[in-house]
Steps between C-alpha positions, in 0.01 A plus 500: 500500500876553481797554727721552197636845428420646158870578447563124499373514141800637317763430241469384143205273578273795584673778305253493211181498706446874467522482121250219448165599347178425682263230377285664233123503481422352157265665255147388582392435143810291436448287810136436418589398146764256625256363754235435237756331277604273789139388550432376148703175511371390843126579461226367277390724215186610683686559827763701318242716321325573831822586684637712215183712515538544877861611456405746226228652716741533790756673278242760398375560852571803715578263788787340307650841431464598865666179621785558255535856627517377860764244410715758325466730800610219731799426278600867501517531880859610573552274802354189336764279336243292314125525456480119507739398777277533807202328339702221342700413810187484712262323261748244371712442806459672836122493502485152348396269782572150368823333622823615338582130462409375250307793351748789495859388548723370221815289489819441304656153503874519434705270286723269703852599604722196440765648731262498797413166657409629845184695571684733737766563237242589234310722741812678621611587149156631406484703820842644418373603158182653639701697758726634225195604296342662805818704557463646151136590568584657836782720370324564169790373290274252322426635155127540432322253279484630145339454164714545192462876529402604853512424871206333670340598830690369805228571754422133561859432611424675828270209587746222421708478819418567866131519417190300582133493416294548815145361524232753589130565439364608260835515317853387576800731482871463436743581777850606396773509762839666522779328310762597753473306823300225333780306328328174583369187332223281642535125442208260543544127555271243662247778573763683709624851427860615539675831439861580425688815408689488173743769616755498780679819586385647170639209294266275301530131578638270233292222349711248689428676829130521420499128426642430844213695654244316287642163597460590866147629442391184316657279763324690776165515320493128425509408870136598551212647303321816607140607456498607131399861553607593146197316365286788628634716215326266252151576626222731384629849565228594749561179692875563497437855623315366803761230560787747477330696776473174690876455465559854623273444799702187582821703529651445155559862395879468502493181290269657243719809492809290431337313212347809345823700528731232357652556158338179373401149603666168417296181522699179548248242383547127577362395160694323224301583184580303185279640224451858387146488631614380841763772514244764404266390777781500758635843404153648467354378829627156621326412828453868586656436841845645428402833352398856566305569183457873569870565429565630148807278464533141620777274378418131519756219518419131525696224670612386153657844439237602248388859535269779399328823598149580622380858463213687665350700216320793660759776462753359258460331163713233342763692305691638803489169686607309189800733485570417864460128430731508198760699693488267801532188286783643287679619816455156652641322196805726494587462869803281570498267797672677787622368834337629815737701719607299803390776736145521355217416740149457356256736669124497466189529712176310500183705469267316733127553469280479806220264398216483751203270421319766297802535267538122470133473404534779240805327353317168470208665322732687264687177422177330397398783269846530349526127432167505317591805293835372378376145445259642242782659299579293190835586341676382188836641392545457126870482414481548124847435359426478125594867454510833679566870453782457250294304251190712555700805397628317192136443407456878502283513811501692825565228763231636733240534225588150377438346844179699538377349173599156630284571805212629285499197276522263796224685685269510199541128442458425870195721559351466152497879465704810578495588868599831664877497554719728708865576435684717752676793332747706700441877533809584705608760247259720698539624856376230741382299200427130539297317236230538240287229341566388147178336384665222303193380313441704186280446198821430310621234745155340505485487119843338486413243770187404307702455182741259664228235531306596189557232232421756232780736607832439328842566648552833325175635643590377849838666477346828384247498782770410753724786389208739537417363845864529611519860381174588675617345823829689489310825441268432793798426722677822399185699573460340842863570592441863407202517737252488214319182592133450578455358846680747726333796329153348535576423863592864560175622347296252702672597825401864448128437484394688814263356761143561395588526131368233263756239397547527123356208303842420356600374847178310573499333159583127550759532225711727720524238772536210260769658285715565807440157651838359414446140398864509397735725697854521366833662574859462384815493715796370304832388641745220433530460879138386544364151441147623569311809609136515594195597700134400523211557266307818578161333466371153592393467136836575345872445468810686611765478228847621597764461232876525474642546150852361500746492214424141398189411698166619633408430863130547562347465846131412479287528814131448566271396782353151523130570533157452349611666173713198408819691423820309437845653464640187334246526220561870451876440489456238229306754293782752551760253380298409192432867422870590517585223253212597270606863480861414421387248241292749304767771519762257370302486172517871431 
């Protein structure tokens, strides 16, 4: 659903869209071979033999050829930008019914700004930076993201500002609203919502003027607390769908419209986090009372002037929002302190929800569920300062592959065996591309991990096996980026099994489910402006590992759920630290 005109997508940002290739359909034989290879290190010998036979039989079957034909036909449809897009967005995001917090959204915690001692000052400068970035998106003057040789797809930028996820059954949808006429920011404090326009008479407010507005908002909000309606956005999506209708029935359509249409949301949290873990929790979710988690972009500022960003993941991945975050922080750091014009009068409006007893009851129930969900999240932020990207390169390693081997060694030692591991690989070189899975565990990585704790393996053998594992990982990553991975292709084939047709054994084989049950889910977002970046594990039995490769350090956010499986992020982080030292130590002997 959109009230935005198509001609609002213009300029350099969208100029290359018509030249981007579509996501390819990989060769079936190649995908099946890669899939079989990915199974060997995570299955027993007998399980592997059984599954390899199933895959071979599928590859020879007429049904496999027919499914491949259907997928190619779907990809060739002239009006379809991507054969994967509709399925992926629904299965992974819009149709996913668990709460977006903590299971979908992600966060960036910013490094501190020593020039900002006031929360309103820090927030105003970040807002100023975000507004400047938004202006470049709106007029298209922002250059598209690029690789070394080509532009990347800019489609996801249309969902960054003046957009909102809307709960619905059976699947949510994203509402995009007109840029022009919606030059507004929503600020949340003490469970109360406020709106202000960042333009007056066509002129953008200065950071100093915005700070004056924020000071008035905070002062007003702190006089009394409201019913924390924002907590409803943390609930199961079907429950939130019903409660949103409850809000509409109570006469809140105009308030919802204002929040959904705003450029972005700013949460002014009362917390004063000290540690990296405390800051991560505050930026990620805090109490849940001062948020609207369906907005793609929420800036978070604490009373101690620490700050970060919380992103709703359904229509936009991390690379565009990291670019926004870096721009906003750099803009903020470069802004001089300016006096407020004497004639300036802060103007804002409170967005008041009507909260009859049924809404109050729904809020109380949502609060209870949210508190339980976030209390179970166990986070450790490993700030590894012994070395970083610069030294890793001197050791002759790809920084990403190096960290992935750190994770593999830590995981193998922690679990006692190789476990299925996911690394997100960006496919935005294709039209409407998002991500592909790099299956990080390979026979080569498993052999190297085994050698590291084998007393009979000498250093030269360990180095040789590590170099092979690093090269294999880099190859797998390159293939995934080129749309030649395993998981999206197999998903496409499975989705095209028609009703009434038998499901191929490859998809009912337990190995298919097990090998894509991500005991370790990983992703990299690297910036010198971040002191952590993270999200939750994707399974109650596993870990979410978000890492930031900086010039002289590695920042690794480890998340898991406290439950009957006995997971512990502190323990996993200790294994990561030891693994990083062990790898450098062996490479220093070459």
